N, C-alpha and C positions, 0 to 999 in steps of 0.2 A: 841699578834700576831706581827710578823715582816712581813711587806709587802714591796716588792720592784719590780721594773721592770728592766729587763736586756735585752740588745740587744744580743739575743742568739737564736739558733735553738732549739726548744722544745725537739727534739730528741737527743740533745747532752748535756743535763743537767748532772751535776755530779752525780755519784752514791749516793744513799741515798734518792733521790727525787722520789716521786710518781708523775706520769703524769696524769693530769686531762684534759678532753676534752668533748665536746658535741657530742652526737650521736642521731640518730632516733631509735625508738622502733622496726623498721623493720630490724635493724642491716645491713643496706646497706653499710655504710662506703665507699661511692664511690667518695668522693671529699674532697678537703681541708685537714686539719690536720687529720681528721678521716681516710682518705685514706692512708696517710703517716703512721699512727699508725698501720693500718691493714697490710700494706706492711712489716713493721718491726716486728710486734708481732703476725701476723696471727690472728688478733683480731676478725674478723667476725666469723671464725670457732670456736674460743675459746668461744665467747659469745653464739653461737648456741648450742655448746656442753653442756654448763652449764644451760642455761635458754631456756625454750620452747618459741616458737613464740606466745606470748600472749601480744601484745603490749599495750593494755589498762592498764595492771597492772604495766607497767614500766614507764609511764610518770611521771616525777618528782623524779625518783629513781636514785641512783648511783650504778652501777654494777661494783664491783672490779674484775679485772682479773690480776694476777701477780702483777706488780706495776703500773697498769693503772686503773684510776678511770673514768669509762664511765658514763657521765651524760646524762641521757635520757630526752631530753627536748621537744620532739615532737614525734608523732606516725609514720609518713611517712617522707622519706627523702626530699620530695618536699614541705612539710609544713614548717612553721616558728614557732619558739618557742615564748612563752610569757614570760614576766618578772616573772610571777607567777610560770610557769613550771621550769624556771631556778632557782628561789629561792628555790623551793621545792627540786630540785636536789642538790643544794648546802647544804641545811639543812641535807639531807640524807648523803651527803659526809662528813659533819661535824660529824655525828653520827658514821660513819664508821671509820673516823680518830680517834675519841676518843676510840672506841672499839679495834682498832688495833694499838694504840700508834703511829700513823703516825705523824711525826713532821715536814716534809718538803713536800710541794706540789708545783709542777711547772705546769703552764697552759699557753695557749695562751690568747689573749683577748677573752675569751669564749663568744660565742653567738654573736659576733660582726663582724665576717668575712662573710661567706656565709649566716649565719642566720640573719644578718642585725639588731641585737639589737644595741642600742646606748651605747657606752662605758661609757658615762657620767652617765648613769643609772646603768650599770652593776658593775663598779668599786666600788661605795659606797655600793652596795649590798654585794659584796664579803667581804669588810671590816666590814660591820655590822654583817654578819653571823659568822665570825671567830674572832671577836673583843675580846672575853673573853677566847681565847684558847692560849695555849703555842705551837704555830705553826708558821712556816715560809711559806709564800705564795710568790712565785716568778712568775711574769708574764713575759713570753718570747715574745719579739717583734722583728721583723726583719726589 
């Protein structure tokens, strides 16, 4: 795995990257990076058109749409994720990356903005989950 941080807007990453971010199972996408991704990709409508609203089944899942990897880490937008739900979603994202030959993923400091997880806990988790893969993980920070 190649891991690096770049000072860059997540929505301006070069072509070839899949974009990963955290969402709630109610598909609200009303704030932060999720809102920006919804505005660019019409993600809320895309998610609702592919998956029915059964949020209990989505916690800890990665839902791919186009080149966006939606990590469902909580059931409602006002809830906070746990490190376990984030790790489960990362593990699911890893399986999707393997199955789809995804070699480049860009993400913000997932779970650490509005969701209030600690980056000192999340960063090593990302590195651990993807350590045995031939993949590039780019974390975009502003």
